[in-house]
N, CA, C and O of each residue as an XYZ file, in Angstrom:
900
protein
N      -2.071    -35.697      5.162
C      -1.824    -36.511      6.352
C      -3.144    -36.751      7.066
O      -3.921    -35.821      7.282
N      -3.396    -38.019      7.436
C      -4.633    -38.363      8.130
C      -4.308    -38.872      9.532
O      -3.308    -39.555      9.752
N      -5.175    -38.521     10.462
C      -4.993    -38.931     11.851
C      -6.264    -39.615     12.332
O      -7.367    -39.105     12.136
N      -6.099    -40.782     12.968
C      -7.220    -41.509     13.556
C      -7.007    -41.608     15.056
O      -5.942    -42.013     15.522
N      -8.041    -41.231     15.809
C      -7.964    -41.309     17.266
C      -8.639    -42.598     17.733
O      -9.810    -42.834     17.437
N      -7.894    -43.429     18.463
C      -8.415    -44.705     18.945
C      -8.697    -44.706     20.447
O      -8.996    -45.754     21.020
N      -8.606    -43.548     21.083
C      -8.858    -43.457     22.516
C      -7.579    -43.414     23.327
O      -6.521    -43.862     22.887
N      -7.708    -42.852     24.548
C      -6.572    -42.665     25.455
C      -5.427    -41.971     24.707
O      -5.616    -40.840     24.257
N      -4.268    -42.583     24.554
C      -3.159    -41.959     23.824
C      -2.864    -42.674     22.520
O      -1.826    -42.445     21.899
N      -3.777    -43.542     22.104
C      -3.562    -44.323     20.882
C      -4.009    -43.517     19.663
O      -5.188    -43.211     19.487
N      -3.033    -43.191     18.839
C      -3.271    -42.364     17.662
C      -2.591    -42.997     16.461
O      -1.435    -43.412     16.541
N      -3.306    -43.071     15.351
C      -2.737    -43.534     14.096
C      -2.533    -42.347     13.170
O      -3.416    -41.499     13.038
N      -1.387    -42.285     12.537
C      -1.101    -41.208     11.580
C      -0.660    -41.842     10.270
O       0.232    -42.689     10.237
N      -1.304    -41.412      9.193
C      -1.074    -41.991      7.867
C      -0.517    -40.930      6.924
O      -1.087    -39.849      6.779
N       0.602    -41.254      6.289
C       1.160    -40.395      5.245
C       1.971    -41.280      4.299
O       2.722    -42.146      4.746
N       1.818    -41.062      3.002
C       2.487    -41.923      2.041
C       2.125    -43.380      2.288
O       0.949    -43.725      2.407
N       3.150    -44.238      2.365
C       2.927    -45.658      2.642
C       3.035    -45.991      4.125
O       2.879    -47.148      4.514
N       3.299    -44.995      4.944
C       3.504    -45.230      6.376
C       2.193    -45.179      7.148
O       1.336    -44.333      6.893
N       2.055    -46.098      8.092
C       0.914    -46.141      9.003
C       1.477    -46.228     10.413
O       1.740    -47.320     10.917
N       1.660    -45.091     11.041
C       2.245    -45.054     12.376
C       1.137    -45.215     13.419
O       0.091    -44.574     13.330
N       1.376    -46.066     14.392
C       0.414    -46.290     15.466
C       1.115    -46.076     16.802
O       2.066    -46.783     17.136
N       0.640    -45.100     17.556
C       1.239    -44.751     18.843
C       0.435    -45.343     19.993
O      -0.792    -45.249     20.019
N       1.131    -45.947     20.934
C       0.589    -46.361     22.233
C      -0.760    -47.089     22.157
O      -1.762    -46.590     22.669
N      -0.790    -48.272     21.517
C      -2.071    -48.974     21.326
C      -2.662    -49.566     22.602
O      -2.203    -50.590     23.108
N      -3.680    -48.900     23.099
C      -4.516    -49.384     24.199
C      -5.954    -49.206     23.735
O      -6.522    -48.119     23.831
N      -6.534    -50.295     23.227
C      -7.868    -50.235     22.622
C      -8.806    -51.255     23.259
O      -9.886    -50.903     23.733
N      -8.385    -52.529     23.268
C      -9.280    -53.598     23.728
C      -9.672    -53.433     25.195
O     -10.755    -53.865     25.590
N      -8.827    -52.825     25.999
C      -9.146    -52.632     27.413
C      -9.793    -51.305     27.728
O     -10.082    -51.013     28.888
N     -10.024    -50.497     26.706
C     -10.621    -49.179     26.903
C     -12.135    -49.280     26.784
O     -12.635    -49.581     25.700
N     -12.880    -49.041     27.855
C     -14.341    -49.173     27.789
C     -14.991    -48.203     26.809
O     -16.125    -48.424     26.384
N     -14.290    -47.134     26.446
C     -14.841    -46.155     25.519
C     -14.564    -46.516     24.057
O     -15.069    -45.863     23.145
N     -13.754    -47.565     23.840
C     -13.356    -47.936     22.471
C     -13.858    -49.327     22.085
O     -13.243    -50.000     21.257
N     -14.963    -49.759     22.675
C     -15.474    -51.105     22.414
C     -15.867    -51.319     20.952
O     -15.896    -52.451     20.470
N     -16.167    -50.233     20.259
C     -16.602    -50.350     18.871
C     -15.433    -50.441     17.894
O     -15.645    -50.634     16.697
N     -14.201    -50.306     18.389
C     -13.018    -50.373     17.524
C     -12.520    -51.813     17.456
O     -12.260    -52.428     18.490
N     -12.385    -52.346     16.264
C     -11.903    -53.709     16.047
C     -10.384    -53.664     15.869
O      -9.893    -53.204     14.838
N      -9.637    -54.143     16.878
C      -8.176    -54.040     16.784
C      -7.619    -54.910     15.655
O      -6.488    -54.702     15.216
N      -8.398    -55.874     15.186
C      -7.948    -56.721     14.079
C      -7.912    -55.959     12.761
O      -7.349    -56.436     11.775
N      -8.511    -54.777     12.748
C      -8.537    -53.976     11.520
C      -7.700    -52.702     11.626
O      -7.660    -51.904     10.689
N      -7.033    -52.511     12.764
C      -6.207    -51.307     12.943
C      -4.906    -51.485     12.172
O      -4.166    -52.433     12.437
N      -4.606    -50.588     11.217
C      -3.395    -50.747     10.400
C      -2.149    -50.221     11.111
O      -2.227    -49.320     11.946
N      -1.003    -50.800     10.764
C       0.264    -50.307     11.309
C       1.431    -50.821     10.475
O       1.522    -52.016     10.192
N       2.310    -49.924     10.088
C       3.615    -50.313      9.550
C       4.688    -50.136     10.614
O       5.740    -50.774     10.571
N       4.396    -49.241     11.589
C       5.293    -48.980     12.710
C       4.452    -48.759     13.958
O       3.459    -48.032     13.924
N       4.848    -49.383     15.057
C       4.189    -49.175     16.343
C       5.179    -48.464     17.255
O       6.283    -48.954     17.493
N       4.771    -47.301     17.764
C       5.653    -46.479     18.596
C       5.111    -46.446     20.016
O       3.958    -46.078     20.238
N       5.945    -46.831     20.975
C       5.541    -46.888     22.378
C       6.329    -45.863     23.176
O       7.559    -45.906     23.209
N       5.616    -44.934     23.825
C       6.290    -43.867     24.562
C       6.807    -44.332     25.917
O       7.813    -43.817     26.406
N       6.127    -45.301     26.528
C       6.572    -45.854     27.812
C       5.823    -47.153     28.057
O       5.038    -47.585     27.213
N       6.061    -47.785     29.214
C       5.621    -49.155     29.402
C       4.292    -49.381     30.082
O       3.892    -50.533     30.249
N       3.588    -48.340     30.482
C       2.340    -48.542     31.221
C       1.285    -49.259     30.378
O       1.225    -49.103     29.158
N       0.459    -50.046     31.063
C      -0.513    -50.884     30.379
C      -1.487    -50.134     29.501
O      -1.938    -50.661     28.484
N      -1.822    -48.899     29.883
C      -2.766    -48.134     29.079
C      -2.099    -47.491     27.862
O      -2.662    -46.600     27.227
N      -0.883    -47.962     27.551
C      -0.160    -47.501     26.361
C       0.383    -48.671     25.535
O       0.734    -48.499     24.367
N       0.452    -49.853     26.142
C       1.056    -50.990     25.434
C       0.151    -52.216     25.342
O       0.549    -53.229     24.767
N      -1.045    -52.143     25.894
C      -1.868    -53.347     26.068
C      -2.063    -54.167     24.798
O      -2.040    -55.397     24.848
N      -2.255    -53.500     23.661
C      -2.529    -54.222     22.415
C      -1.317    -54.257     21.483
O      -1.424    -54.690     20.335
N      -0.179    -53.807     21.973
C       1.002    -53.708     21.109
C       1.446    -55.066     20.577
O       1.687    -55.211     19.379
N       1.555    -56.053     21.446
C       2.051    -57.358     21.016
C       1.159    -57.964     19.937
O       1.655    -58.467     18.929
N      -0.149    -57.918     20.147
C      -1.075    -58.503     19.176
C      -0.988    -57.784     17.833
O      -0.985    -58.424     16.781
N      -0.917    -56.475     17.870
C      -0.875    -55.709     16.621
C       0.465    -55.889     15.917
O       0.507    -56.011     14.693
N       1.544    -55.906     16.664
C       2.871    -56.125     16.067
C       2.944    -57.479     15.372
O       3.467    -57.581     14.262
N       2.428    -58.508     16.011
C       2.495    -59.852     15.435
C       1.541    -60.010     14.248
O       1.856    -60.709     13.285
N       0.385    -59.364     14.319
C      -0.570    -59.464     13.219
C      -0.089    -58.731     11.972
O      -0.208    -59.242     10.859
N       0.454    -57.533     12.163
C       0.804    -56.676     11.024
C       2.243    -56.835     10.553
O       2.565    -56.489      9.417
N       3.124    -57.363     11.431
C       4.550    -57.386     11.102
C       5.171    -56.013     11.156
O       6.239    -55.782     10.590
N       4.495    -55.088     11.847
C       4.992    -53.717     11.964
C       6.319    -53.684     12.718
O       6.648    -54.595     13.477
N       7.059    -52.621     12.490
C       8.326    -52.426     13.179
C       8.072    -51.679     14.485
O       7.313    -50.710     14.512
N       8.698    -52.123     15.551
C       8.541    -51.500     16.858
C       9.568    -50.385     17.034
O      10.749    -50.562     16.733
N       9.108    -49.242     17.521
C       9.999    -48.127     17.869
C       9.689    -47.724     19.303
O       8.560    -47.348     19.621
N      10.689    -47.803     20.158
C      10.504    -47.429     21.555
C      11.881    -47.184     22.161
O      12.848    -46.919     21.446
N      11.958    -47.274     23.488
C      13.283    -47.183     24.100
C      13.946    -48.571     24.133
O      13.312    -49.582     23.830
N      15.193    -48.594     24.496
C      15.988    -49.827     24.457
C      15.383    -50.922     25.334
O      15.300    -52.077     24.919
N      14.965    -50.562     26.539
C      14.441    -51.546     27.484
C      13.126    -52.165     26.992
O      12.929    -53.376     27.096
N      12.249    -51.342     26.467
C      10.965    -51.861     25.983
C      11.163    -52.741     24.759
O      10.506    -53.773     24.621
N      12.064    -52.339     23.872
C      12.341    -53.177     22.701
C      12.905    -54.530     23.118
O      12.554    -55.549     22.523
N      13.766    -54.560     24.124
C      14.309    -55.830     24.620
C      13.209    -56.695     25.230
O      13.204    -57.913     25.054
N      12.273    -56.064     25.949
C      11.176    -56.792     26.579
C      10.308    -57.464     25.517
O       9.908    -58.618     25.677
N      10.019    -56.748     24.442
C       9.239    -57.337     23.359
C      10.064    -58.330     22.544
O       9.516    -59.264     21.959
N      11.368    -58.130     22.508
C      12.231    -59.086     21.826
C      12.129    -60.467     22.434
O      12.171    -61.471     21.723
N      11.993    -60.522     23.769
C      11.843    -61.801     24.460
C      10.509    -62.468     24.144
O      10.328    -63.660     24.392
N       9.573    -61.689     23.593
C       8.275    -62.225     23.192
C       8.261    -62.592     21.713
O       7.211    -62.926     21.162
N       9.422    -62.532     21.071
C       9.524    -62.932     19.674
C       9.449    -61.796     18.677
O       9.451    -62.026     17.468
N       9.383    -60.567     19.175
C       9.322    -59.402     18.288
C      10.724    -58.827     18.178
O      11.163    -58.060     19.035
N      11.417    -59.204     17.117
C      12.844    -58.893     16.990
C      13.130    -57.626     16.201
O      14.230    -57.079     16.283
N      12.142    -57.152     15.432
C      12.381    -55.998     14.563
C      12.071    -54.711     15.314
O      11.070    -54.046     15.048
N      12.945    -54.371     16.257
C      12.727    -53.185     17.075
C      13.849    -52.179     16.940
O      15.003    -52.535     16.703
N      13.490    -50.914     17.094
C      14.465    -49.826     17.103
C      14.444    -49.229     18.499
O      13.507    -48.518     18.861
N      15.473    -49.517     19.281
C      15.533    -49.072     20.669
C      16.286    -47.770     20.809
O      17.510    -47.765     20.946
N      15.570    -46.678     20.777
C      16.182    -45.358     20.902
C      16.338    -44.981     22.375
O      15.688    -45.560     23.245
N      17.191    -44.021     22.639
C      17.218    -43.387     23.951
C      17.019    -41.896     23.748
O      17.096    -41.404     22.622
N      16.765    -41.177     24.827
C      16.390    -39.770     24.738
C      17.401    -38.974     23.910
O      18.604    -39.003     24.170
N      16.884    -38.268     22.917
C      17.733    -37.464     22.033
C      18.179    -38.186     20.789
O      18.650    -37.557     19.841
N      18.038    -39.517     20.775
C      18.448    -40.303     19.617
C      17.411    -40.269     18.525
O      16.232    -40.024     18.783
N      17.845    -40.513     17.302
C      16.916    -40.517     16.178
C      17.313    -41.569     15.157
O      18.428    -42.091     15.174
N      16.376    -41.866     14.270
C      16.583    -42.879     13.235
C      15.875    -42.429     11.964
O      14.723    -41.998     12.000
N      16.590    -42.536     10.827
C      16.012    -42.198      9.535
C      15.469    -43.476      8.911
O      16.222    -44.415      8.655
N      14.165    -43.511      8.668
C      13.513    -44.708      8.138
C      13.059    -44.529      6.700
O      12.210    -45.273      6.211
N      13.623    -43.549      6.032
C      13.312    -43.344      4.624
C      12.126    -42.428      4.406
O      12.287    -41.275      4.007
N      10.929    -42.943      4.670
C       9.730    -42.127      4.472
C       9.502    -41.150      5.621
O       8.704    -40.220      5.502
N      10.204    -41.365      6.732
C      10.136    -40.426      7.852
C      11.351    -40.626      8.748
O      12.058    -41.630      8.666
N      11.567    -39.635      9.604
C      12.628    -39.710     10.607
C      11.977    -39.556     11.969
O      11.054    -38.758     12.134
N      12.451    -40.311     12.941
C      11.865    -40.276     14.278
C      12.945    -39.905     15.292
O      14.073    -40.394     15.228
N      12.581    -39.043     16.216
C      13.500    -38.612     17.271
C      12.837    -38.820     18.627
O      11.667    -38.484     18.813
N      13.587    -39.373     19.567
C      13.095    -39.602     20.920
C      13.268    -38.344     21.763
O      14.340    -37.739     21.773
N      12.207    -37.951     22.471
C      12.239    -36.730     23.273
C      11.920    -37.017     24.736
O      11.416    -38.086     25.078
N      12.217    -36.062     25.578
C      12.014    -36.192     27.020
C      10.532    -36.139     27.385
O       9.758    -35.395     26.782
N      10.149    -36.938     28.378
C       8.844    -36.808     29.035
C       9.073    -36.925     30.537
O       9.931    -37.686     30.986
N       8.317    -36.182     31.295
C       8.391    -36.274     32.758
C       7.242    -37.158     33.231
O       6.099    -36.710     33.332
N       7.560    -38.416     33.518
C       6.533    -39.380     33.899
C       7.234    -40.555     34.574
O       8.270    -40.363     35.210
N       6.699    -41.755     34.452
C       7.313    -42.981     34.941
C       7.085    -44.056     33.891
O       6.369    -43.829     32.916
N       7.691    -45.232     34.080
C       7.552    -46.276     33.056
C       7.845    -47.638     33.654
O       8.990    -47.966     33.962
N       6.790    -48.424     33.812
C       6.905    -49.805     34.281
C       6.036    -50.671     33.382
O       4.883    -50.334     33.114
N       6.581    -51.774     32.920
C       5.844    -52.665     32.028
C       4.808    -53.483     32.802
O       4.906    -53.585     34.025
N       3.827    -54.062     32.125
C       2.720    -54.738     32.804
C       3.126    -55.832     33.791
O       2.398    -56.087     34.751
N       4.267    -56.480     33.579
C       4.684    -57.536     34.516
C       5.588    -57.013     35.622
O       6.144    -57.802     36.386
N       5.745    -55.700     35.720
C       6.573    -55.101     36.759
C       7.997    -54.818     36.341
O       8.758    -54.230     37.110
N       8.380    -55.224     35.136
C       9.724    -54.942     34.631
C       9.901    -53.439     34.424
O       9.010    -52.784     33.882
N      11.049    -52.879     34.853
C      11.293    -51.461     34.597
C      11.262    -51.170     33.095
O      11.851    -51.897     32.296
N      10.565    -50.095     32.728
C      10.357    -49.777     31.321
C      11.268    -48.707     30.762
O      10.951    -48.093     29.743
N      12.408    -48.471     31.420
C      13.314    -47.454     30.904
C      12.738    -46.061     31.063
O      11.756    -45.864     31.779
N      13.352    -45.095     30.393
C      12.885    -43.717     30.494
C      11.623    -43.493     29.672
O      11.559    -43.915     28.517
N      10.617    -42.837     30.247
C       9.458    -42.453     29.441
C       9.884    -41.384     28.443
O      10.869    -40.681     28.667
N       9.152    -41.260     27.353
C       9.528    -40.273     26.350
C       8.379    -39.920     25.445
O       7.231    -40.300     25.672
N       8.721    -39.182     24.414
C       7.790    -38.844     23.343
C       8.542    -38.978     22.034
O       9.693    -39.414     22.017
N       7.901    -38.607     20.942
C       8.542    -38.709     19.632
C       8.240    -37.471     18.795
O       7.116    -36.970     18.796
N       9.248    -36.983     18.084
C       9.019    -36.048     16.989
C       9.165    -36.845     15.702
O      10.142    -37.570     15.515
N       8.191    -36.705     14.824
C       8.206    -37.384     13.526
C       8.411    -36.337     12.437
O       7.662    -35.363     12.353
N       9.425    -36.544     11.610
C       9.750    -35.628     10.520
C       9.318    -36.266      9.204
O       9.778    -37.356      8.863
N       8.433    -35.593      8.461
C       7.944    -36.132      7.193
C       7.965    -35.032      6.129
O       8.128    -33.852      6.440
N       7.798    -35.439      4.879
C       7.725    -34.483      3.778
C       6.450    -33.647      3.852
O       6.368    -32.576      3.251
N       5.460    -34.141      4.589
C       4.192    -33.422      4.724
C       4.158    -32.536      5.964
O       3.138    -31.912      6.255
N       5.267    -32.479      6.694
C       5.332    -31.683      7.911
C       5.733    -32.538      9.101
O       5.686    -33.766      9.039
N       6.122    -31.890     10.166
C       6.596    -32.571     11.371
C       5.540    -32.496     12.473
O       4.771    -31.537     12.542
N       5.512    -33.510     13.330
C       4.573    -33.484     14.450
C       5.171    -34.197     15.659
O       6.174    -34.905     15.559
N       4.529    -33.989     16.795
C       5.034    -34.509     18.074
C       3.938    -35.283     18.787
O       2.801    -34.822     18.890
N       4.293    -36.473     19.282
C       3.439    -37.224     20.208
C       4.162    -37.206     21.541
O       5.248    -37.769     21.677
N       3.552    -36.551     22.530
C       4.254    -36.281     23.791
C       4.248    -37.435     24.767
O       4.964    -37.388     25.768
N       3.449    -38.492     24.509
C       3.318    -39.545     25.509
C       2.650    -38.981     26.747
O       1.836    -38.063     26.651
N       2.986    -39.521     27.905
C       2.491    -38.995     29.182
C       3.560    -38.076     29.755
O       4.709    -38.488     29.915
N       3.199    -36.853     30.060
C       4.207    -35.940     30.571
C       3.589    -34.802     31.366
O       2.401    -34.502     31.247
N       4.426    -34.183     32.174
C       4.101    -32.924     32.826
C       4.640    -31.786     31.964
O       5.424    -32.012     31.042
N       4.221    -30.583     32.264
C       4.773    -29.403     31.607
C       6.229    -29.249     32.018
O       6.569    -29.442     33.185
N       7.086    -28.905     31.073
C       8.505    -28.703     31.384
C       9.114    -27.725     30.389
O       8.662    -27.605     29.250
N      10.140    -27.037     30.844
C      10.784    -26.030     30.005
C      11.470    -26.641     28.785
O      11.672    -25.954     27.784
N      11.828    -27.919     28.856
C      12.452    -28.591     27.710
C      11.590    -28.498     26.453
O      12.102    -28.571     25.336
N      10.289    -28.337     26.638
C       9.383    -28.278     25.493
C       9.676    -27.094     24.572
O       9.302    -27.106     23.399
N      10.342    -26.081     25.104
C      10.705    -24.938     24.273
C      11.657    -25.337     23.146
O      11.679    -24.705     22.089
N      12.435    -26.379     23.377
C      13.390    -26.840     22.357
C      12.678    -27.414     21.136
O      13.261    -27.475     20.054
N      11.432    -27.831     21.297
C      10.698    -28.429     20.178
C      10.283    -27.387     19.140
O       9.946    -27.738     18.009
N      10.308    -26.133     19.512
C       9.911    -25.076     18.575
C      10.783    -25.077     17.329
O      10.316    -24.723     16.246
N      12.035    -25.467     17.467
C      12.960    -25.443     16.321
C      12.573    -26.461     15.246
O      13.053    -26.378     14.115
N      11.710    -27.420     15.591
C      11.322    -28.446     14.622
C      10.121    -28.023     13.764
O       9.677    -28.784     12.905
N       9.600    -26.824     13.992
C       8.505    -26.280     13.187
C       7.363    -27.298     13.062
O       7.005    -27.736     11.968
N       6.821    -27.647     14.201
C       5.797    -28.679     14.282
C       4.489    -28.238     13.638
O       4.005    -27.129     13.867
N       3.936    -29.119     12.839
C       2.632    -28.873     12.214
C       1.506    -29.031     13.235
O       0.523    -28.290     13.210
N       1.664    -30.009     14.135
C       0.722    -30.200     15.233
C       1.393    -31.028     16.313
O       2.462    -31.600     16.100
N       0.751    -31.086     17.480
C       1.255    -31.907     18.583
C       0.100    -32.653     19.223
O      -1.008    -32.127     19.327
N       0.361    -33.876     19.650
C      -0.606    -34.683     20.397
C      -0.205    -34.600     21.869
O       0.852    -35.095     22.260
N      -1.057    -33.971     22.682
C      -0.698    -33.685     24.065
C      -1.731    -34.236     25.039
O      -2.930    -34.159     24.773
N      -1.281    -34.794     26.172
C      -2.223    -35.237     27.199
C      -2.876    -34.024     27.867
O      -2.218    -33.014     28.113
N      -4.176    -34.134     28.157
C      -4.898    -33.008     28.742
C      -5.741    -33.407     29.948
O      -6.459    -32.573     30.500
N      -5.664    -34.664     30.364
C      -6.589    -35.187     31.363
C      -6.250    -34.917     32.808
O      -7.065    -35.180     33.693
N      -5.027    -34.380     33.074
C      -4.609    -34.089     34.447
C      -4.450    -35.386     35.256
O      -4.553    -36.479     34.699
N      -4.205    -35.270     36.532
C      -4.046    -36.361     37.504
C      -2.784    -37.190     37.270
O      -1.896    -37.203     38.123
N      -2.685    -37.880     36.134
C      -1.497    -38.672     35.816
C      -0.531    -37.917     34.903
O       0.641    -38.281     34.800
N      -1.014    -36.878     34.251
C      -0.228    -36.083     33.296
C      -0.583    -34.616     33.503
O      -1.321    -34.275     34.428
N      -0.064    -33.762     32.652
C      -0.488    -32.364     32.724
C      -1.964    -32.259     32.343
O      -2.497    -33.097     31.615
N      -2.601    -31.224     32.846
C      -3.984    -30.950     32.513
C      -4.094    -29.928     31.402
O      -3.098    -29.575     30.771
N      -5.308    -29.451     31.163
C      -5.541    -28.584     30.012
C      -4.783    -27.260     30.083
O      -4.310    -26.771     29.057
N      -4.658    -26.669     31.280
C      -3.954    -25.388     31.393
C      -2.476    -25.544     31.059
O      -1.920    -24.765     30.285
N      -1.849    -26.554     31.646
C      -0.425    -26.787     31.369
C      -0.213    -27.222     29.923
O       0.793    -26.863     29.310
N      -1.148    -27.990     29.373
C      -1.002    -28.443     27.989
C      -1.090    -27.270     27.019
O      -0.364    -27.231     26.026
N      -1.976    -26.311     27.300
C      -2.065    -25.122     26.458
C      -0.764    -24.327     26.517
O      -0.312    -23.783     25.509
N      -0.173    -24.265     27.698
C       1.115    -23.575     27.831
C       2.215    -24.353     27.112
O       3.111    -23.762     26.509
N       2.141    -25.682     27.181
C       3.122    -26.516     26.475
C       3.069    -26.243     24.976
O       4.105    -26.164     24.316
N       1.857    -26.100     24.444
C       1.698    -25.812     23.017
C       2.379    -24.499     22.659
O       3.014    -24.384     21.611
N       2.242    -23.516     23.532
C       2.903    -22.231     23.301
C       4.418    -22.379     23.334
O       5.120    -21.784     22.516
N       4.921    -23.165     24.269
C       6.368    -23.436     24.318
C       6.850    -24.042     22.997
O       7.910    -23.682     22.485
N       6.052    -24.966     22.457
C       6.442    -25.683     21.239
C       6.230    -24.863     19.969
O       6.773    -25.181     18.911
N       5.434    -23.804     20.092
C       5.135    -22.994     18.922
C       4.115    -23.617     17.999
O       4.082    -23.305     16.809
N       3.264    -24.512     18.541
C       2.246    -25.139     17.694
C       0.914    -24.417     17.837
O       0.582    -23.912     18.909
N       0.158    -24.372     16.750
C      -1.152    -23.737     16.746
C      -2.289    -24.754     16.703
O      -3.462    -24.394     16.813
N      -1.926    -26.038     16.540
C      -2.938    -27.102     16.510
C      -2.511    -28.228     17.438
O      -1.388    -28.725     17.349
N      -3.408    -28.625     18.325
C      -3.139    -29.709     19.273
C      -4.256    -30.742     19.189
O      -5.436    -30.394     19.147
N      -3.870    -32.011     19.165
C      -4.821    -33.113     19.295
C      -4.771    -33.552     20.758
O      -3.731    -33.992     21.247
N      -5.891    -33.428     21.443
C      -5.937    -33.821     22.850
C      -5.979    -35.331     23.009
O      -6.581    -36.037     22.199
N      -5.335    -35.818     24.059
C      -5.332    -37.257     24.326
C      -5.206    -37.485     25.830
O      -5.013    -36.540     26.595
N      -5.317    -38.739     26.245
C      -5.200    -39.153     27.648
C      -6.231    -38.424     28.521
O      -5.886    -37.773     29.508
N      -7.497    -38.552     28.130
C      -8.582    -37.952     28.896
C      -9.839    -38.818     28.786
O     -10.015    -39.549     27.811
N     -10.704    -38.727     29.789
C     -12.040    -39.357     29.826
C     -12.052    -40.874     29.991
O     -13.102    -41.432     30.312
N     -10.939    -41.560     29.787
C     -10.939    -43.025     29.829
C     -11.306    -43.566     31.204
O     -12.037    -44.550     31.317
N     -10.798    -42.924     32.244
C     -11.046    -43.331     33.631
C     -11.557    -42.113     34.408
O     -11.272    -40.981     34.018
N     -12.301    -42.318     35.495
C     -12.846    -41.175     36.248
C     -11.829    -40.092     36.633
O     -12.161    -38.910     36.544
N     -10.608    -40.442     37.059
C      -9.696    -39.362     37.464
C      -9.282    -38.424     36.333
O      -8.806    -37.318     36.587
N      -9.462    -38.866     35.071
C      -9.015    -38.019     33.964
C     -10.180    -37.541     33.089
O      -9.981    -37.138     31.943
N     -11.405    -37.589     33.648
C     -12.558    -37.034     32.936
C     -12.424    -35.517     32.882
O     -12.017    -34.897     33.864
N     -12.763    -34.915     31.743
C     -12.597    -33.474     31.587
C     -13.898    -32.814     31.120
O     -14.815    -33.477     30.635
N     -13.945    -31.504     31.280
C     -14.991    -30.663     30.709
C     -14.472    -30.229     29.336
O     -13.582    -29.383     29.246
N     -15.022    -30.802     28.279
C     -14.504    -30.535     26.936
C     -14.697    -29.084     26.525
O     -13.832    -28.502     25.870
N     -15.813    -28.502     26.901
C     -16.049    -27.098     26.554
C     -15.000    -26.205     27.202
O     -14.490    -25.276     26.576
N     -14.684    -26.489     28.446
C     -13.664    -25.719     29.148
C     -12.299    -25.907     28.501
O     -11.525    -24.957     28.385
N     -12.005    -27.141     28.078
C     -10.722    -27.416     27.430
C     -10.597    -26.634     26.127
O      -9.558    -26.031     25.858
N     -11.653    -26.645     25.321
C     -11.633    -25.920     24.050
C     -11.433    -24.428     24.291
O     -10.687    -23.767     23.569
N     -12.103    -23.910     25.305
C     -11.989    -22.495     25.636
C     -10.588    -22.152     26.140
O     -10.038    -21.108     25.790
N     -10.015    -23.026     26.955
C      -8.673    -22.798     27.499
C      -7.646    -22.694     26.388
O      -6.792    -21.808     26.411
N      -7.720    -23.584     25.424
C      -6.773    -23.547     24.313
C      -7.030    -22.336     23.408
O      -6.091    -21.715     22.911
N      -8.281    -22.017     23.206
C      -8.612    -20.854     22.367
C      -8.032    -19.581     22.958
O      -7.505    -18.737     22.233
N      -8.129    -19.442     24.267
C      -7.573    -18.271     24.941
C      -6.060    -18.206     24.795
O      -5.469    -17.127     24.842
N      -5.436    -19.369     24.619
C      -3.985    -19.426     24.434
C      -3.589    -19.257     22.971
O      -2.402    -19.274     22.643
N      -4.579    -19.093     22.088
C      -4.292    -18.925     20.666
C      -3.998    -20.229     19.956
O      -3.316    -20.251     18.932
N      -4.524    -21.334     20.514
C      -4.256    -22.670     19.967
C      -5.581    -23.372     19.685
O      -6.516    -23.283     20.481
N      -5.661    -24.068     18.554
C      -6.846    -24.858     18.228
C      -6.699    -26.252     18.821
O      -5.731    -26.956     18.532
N      -7.658    -26.650     19.650
C      -7.672    -27.990     20.243
C      -8.637    -28.864     19.461
O      -9.809    -28.521     19.305
N      -8.144    -29.990     18.972
C      -8.972    -30.960     18.265
C      -9.264    -32.136     19.187
O      -8.362    -32.693     19.812
N     -10.539    -32.503     19.260
C     -10.962    -33.630     20.098
C     -11.792    -34.592     19.242
O     -13.009    -34.675     19.406
N     -11.134    -35.320     18.328
C     -11.896    -36.265     17.497
C     -12.510    -37.354     18.355
O     -11.968    -37.712     19.402
N     -13.647    -37.883     17.908
C     -14.268    -38.988     18.631
C     -13.460    -40.259     18.400
O     -12.705    -40.355     17.432
N     -13.617    -41.221     19.280
C     -12.862    -42.457     19.167
C     -13.274    -43.209     17.906
O     -14.452    -43.494     17.689
N     -12.287    -43.520     17.088
C     -12.529    -44.174     15.809
C     -12.613    -43.210     14.638
O     -12.644    -43.637     13.484
N     -12.650    -41.915     14.924
C     -12.777    -40.896     13.858
C     -11.429    -40.624     13.192
O     -10.392    -40.574     13.854
N     -11.466    -40.449     11.876
C     -10.280    -40.080     11.100
C     -10.455    -38.662     10.582
O     -11.494    -38.318     10.018
N      -9.426    -37.841     10.779
C      -9.479    -36.450     10.325
C      -8.273    -36.147      9.450
O      -7.228    -36.787      9.567
N      -8.432    -35.167      8.577
C      -7.291    -34.630      7.827
C      -6.634    -33.575      8.696
O      -7.318    -32.764      9.322
N      -5.313    -33.584      8.737
C      -4.625    -32.657      9.613
C      -3.343    -32.145      8.949
O      -2.618    -31.345      9.540
């Protein structure tokens, strides 16, 4: 399984023939100017909620690649009005078997409004079940006890926000990893804007003290995971 970090919460995960792309916000990210969105692959685009720093490039990538959209019901309807009809509108707790993987919608404690002010339904995250192992993309969230329920999915890794201010910070994220029973975390939602700039050395140390390995790939970097 390969993972590519595109900045903020945009992560690509590749396994088999699947190219999953989560929360594409690239062209508007000043730290991702070197990433060409015309070359970002996707068979499925997964949107955790409607904020602009998670959906900004979704329409362009969906139309270019013909990827299938996976999000909540409201967001799928919003994109449907833009001509993107191949959407799977899940609600919290719902799941869909797509053959090469299964996706389940999970709770997130956040908010969700689309760029034009339309309500974006409930914010969430996703658990992805694959033959190569299961993983979680938490979207934007605070620490919550519900995360303990994710331990039963035997997660290989989790993608967690660590930037604080708009989401949980590094201390809460390390505790979230413990709740989930994961030993490897890919950090996301940090450094893009001044309020979420972090001390990376401190973050690495915080997770290490919690018995968790924190991965902070550079923007555009692909790692085996």
